[in-house]
C-alpha distance (Angstrom), angle and dihedral (degrees) to the residues before:
residue distance angle dihedral
X1 . . .
X2 3.84 . .
X3 3.72 121.5 .
X4 3.68 129.1 -162.4
X5 3.91 118.3 -84.4
X6 3.67 111.6 -70.0
X7 3.71 94.3 18.1
X8 3.83 122.0 111.2
X9 3.92 116.6 -119.8
X10 3.85 132.7 168.2
X11 3.83 91.3 -59.8
X12 3.76 109.7 144.5
X13 3.74 150.9 143.5
X14 3.77 106.7 -78.0
X15 3.78 103.2 -167.6
X16 3.74 143.4 -40.9
X17 3.88 141.1 -147.4
X18 3.70 128.7 -150.0
X19 3.75 95.4 -123.8
X20 3.68 101.8 -178.1
X21 3.79 92.3 67.2
X22 3.70 100.2 24.4
X23 3.70 109.3 35.6
X24 3.77 114.0 -171.7
X25 3.85 93.6 8.5
X26 3.75 122.1 142.7
X27 3.73 117.3 -93.7
X28 3.73 121.5 -86.8
X29 3.76 127.1 -157.7
X30 3.81 130.6 -111.2
X31 3.81 110.7 -80.0
X32 3.71 95.7 51.4
X33 3.82 114.6 153.3
X34 3.94 115.9 -149.6
X35 3.92 104.1 -136.7
X36 3.72 97.1 178.7
X37 3.79 126.5 113.9
X38 3.76 117.0 -75.2
X39 3.88 102.8 -154.3
X40 3.77 142.4 40.1
X41 3.70 94.5 -157.4
X42 3.82 103.8 29.0
X43 3.72 93.3 -116.9
X44 3.82 108.4 60.5
X45 3.86 119.9 58.0
X46 3.86 94.2 -134.8
X47 3.86 101.4 144.4
X48 3.68 130.1 71.8
X49 3.81 145.6 87.2
X50 3.84 113.9 -41.7
X51 3.85 99.9 157.6
X52 3.77 134.0 37.2
X53 3.84 133.5 -172.0
X54 3.72 107.6 -138.1
X55 3.85 115.0 -159.2
X56 3.80 115.1 -155.9
X57 3.75 122.2 -166.3
X58 3.74 91.5 -114.4
X59 3.89 140.3 8.5
X60 3.73 112.1 -67.2
X61 3.80 141.5 -155.8
X62 3.84 133.3 -170.2
X63 3.85 112.8 -69.0
X64 3.84 89.7 -144.6
X65 3.69 102.9 47.3
X66 3.91 110.4 10.6
X67 3.75 89.6 -123.7
X68 3.72 128.2 116.9
X69 3.75 110.5 -62.1
X70 3.83 118.8 -92.3
X71 3.77 138.4 -179.5
X72 3.90 89.8 -79.1
X73 3.92 89.0 66.3
X74 3.82 95.7 64.1
X75 3.75 129.3 61.0
X76 3.93 130.3 -174.6
X77 3.74 129.5 -147.7
X78 3.80 133.0 174.7
X79 3.81 138.4 -158.6
X80 3.79 87.3 -127.8
X81 3.74 144.6 -24.1
X82 3.88 115.2 49.1
X83 3.69 116.3 -45.0
X84 3.79 114.2 -134.2
X85 3.83 119.8 -112.6
X86 3.80 122.6 -126.4
X87 3.79 107.4 -98.6
X88 3.88 100.4 179.7
X89 3.72 144.9 -12.0
X90 3.74 128.0 -144.0
X91 3.84 113.8 -161.6
X92 3.78 97.8 166.6
X93 3.91 88.9 107.8
X94 3.89 95.0 47.8
X95 3.00 122.7 -164.3
X96 3.80 82.5 38.7
X97 3.81 107.3 62.7
X98 3.79 120.5 -169.8
X99 3.66 114.6 -147.6
X100 3.87 118.7 -167.9
X101 3.81 118.7 -161.0
X102 3.84 125.7 -147.3
X103 3.82 91.8 -127.7
X104 3.85 141.0 16.6
X105 3.81 115.7 -79.7
X106 3.79 111.7 -96.2
X107 3.75 118.7 -80.2
X108 3.85 115.3 -112.3
X109 3.81 92.3 3.4
X110 3.69 139.2 96.8
X111 3.86 119.7 -109.6
X112 3.69 122.2 -157.7
X113 3.67 124.4 -160.0
X114 3.99 114.2 -161.8
X115 3.87 122.5 -164.9
X116 3.79 124.5 -154.2
X117 3.86 99.8 -161.2
X118 3.79 140.9 127.6
X119 3.70 135.7 -153.3
X120 3.76 114.6 -78.0
X121 3.71 92.8 -144.3
X122 3.75 105.0 42.8
X123 3.77 103.5 19.0
X124 3.84 90.1 -126.4
X125 3.76 111.5 148.8
X126 3.78 124.6 -127.3
X127 3.79 110.4 -99.4
X128 3.85 115.4 -101.9
X129 3.71 108.6 -162.5
X130 3.85 92.8 158.8
X131 3.72 125.6 -128.2
X132 3.85 113.8 -17.0
X133 3.75 95.9 177.5
X134 3.76 114.3 -128.0
X135 3.80 92.8 -2.1
X136 3.75 116.7 98.6
X137 3.87 113.7 -107.6
X138 3.77 124.3 -149.4
X139 3.89 99.3 -124.3
X140 3.76 99.9 39.5
X141 3.73 149.3 42.3
X142 3.77 133.8 -151.7
X143 3.80 124.2 -143.0
X144 3.79 122.1 -169.8
X145 3.77 127.5 -160.2
X146 3.86 118.3 -153.2
X147 3.77 117.7 143.1
X148 3.81 115.0 -131.6
X149 3.96 93.5 16.3
X150 3.75 92.7 128.0
X151 3.70 96.0 155.0
X152 3.78 92.0 52.7
X153 3.76 94.3 -125.9
X154 3.81 99.9 132.3
X155 3.63 94.0 -111.1
X156 3.68 136.4 68.3
X157 3.94 122.8 -123.2
X158 3.90 144.9 117.4
X159 3.72 92.3 -52.3
X160 3.74 92.9 66.9
X161 3.82 91.3 60.4
X162 3.76 88.7 46.6
X163 3.79 93.8 51.0
X164 3.84 89.4 46.7
X165 3.79 91.1 55.5
X166 3.79 91.6 47.9
X167 3.86 91.2 51.7
X168 3.77 91.9 48.0
X169 3.78 93.3 49.4
X170 3.93 89.1 43.7
X171 3.84 88.6 -122.1
X172 3.83 85.2 135.5
X173 3.76 129.0 9.3
X174 3.77 126.9 -150.4
X175 3.76 114.0 -89.9
X176 3.94 89.0 -144.0
X177 3.63 131.7 27.1
X178 3.87 120.4 -0.6
X179 3.75 137.3 -72.8
X180 3.78 95.2 -88.0
X181 3.80 90.5 63.7
X182 3.79 88.7 65.3
X183 3.90 110.0 23.4
X184 3.77 107.4 27.9
X185 3.76 84.3 99.6
X186 3.80 98.5 164.9
X187 3.92 91.2 44.7
X188 3.85 94.6 -128.1
X189 3.88 93.1 131.8
X190 3.74 95.7 -109.3
X191 3.84 117.1 108.2
X192 3.79 139.6 154.5
X193 3.79 117.1 45.6
X194 3.79 91.8 -27.4
X195 3.92 98.3 84.7
X196 3.78 121.9 47.2
X197 3.83 88.8 179.9
X198 3.84 90.1 73.0
X199 3.88 90.1 69.8
X200 3.85 89.0 47.1
X201 3.77 91.4 52.9
X202 3.91 92.3 46.4
X203 3.82 88.9 53.6
X204 3.83 91.7 47.2
X205 3.86 90.2 49.8
X206 3.88 90.8 49.8
X207 3.74 92.3 47.5
X208 3.79 97.9 39.6
X209 3.94 96.9 -115.7
X210 3.78 109.7 173.3
X211 3.07 115.2 -116.9
X212 3.01 111.0 57.7
X213 3.93 100.3 15.2
X214 3.72 120.3 67.8
X215 3.80 89.6 -161.7
X216 3.77 143.7 -4.7
X217 3.68 103.0 -72.1
X218 3.69 99.5 -171.9
X219 3.94 111.5 114.9
X220 3.83 89.2 9.2
X221 3.75 113.9 139.2
X222 3.84 140.5 -168.4
X223 3.84 120.1 -120.5
X224 3.76 119.1 -108.0
X225 3.84 111.9 -60.2
X226 3.84 112.4 -104.3
């Protein structure tokens, strides 16, 4: 649907991909939970998403200026910890906009990226309906970070190892994204049946073996999705 200039329509974020750890992967929807390891040494949280490629359903420009989007057109919040800032924005692939943060998204929290943009062709603004909880909103995306939460449930338990095995054996395949988004536990870029160390890393996360785990992740949860 196309509205008149200055009138909101069904313009929205279509999908995104965590490009820093999954370069070239298929897009995944808002609400993705990063289940991979958070640390290389079991002490410092030095692994995680620091960059996302946001796909809009049409080319976009800045809501405020009508010019190409910049850092000022995106904001980041978190349910806890310290939300990263926006370090840079690459709009060369518009309507895919690559947003780079100045830090890793907070561990065991939800991070929300909000876009203040409008359609390049019509001038229609992206709809801002505020926070709808677990529902996807047109102008923002939520990203969770919970190591070992392979099944994307918001808590860690035995079903995560079961889902991991099902993915590895191709009993099931992800409905969004690719295998690496869910089972490249050690973040080395090798997933599927090609890296047995991913299962080892998953068990270490669940049981709190340091390194790579900074804590026992079994029975850990995320807060309510914003």
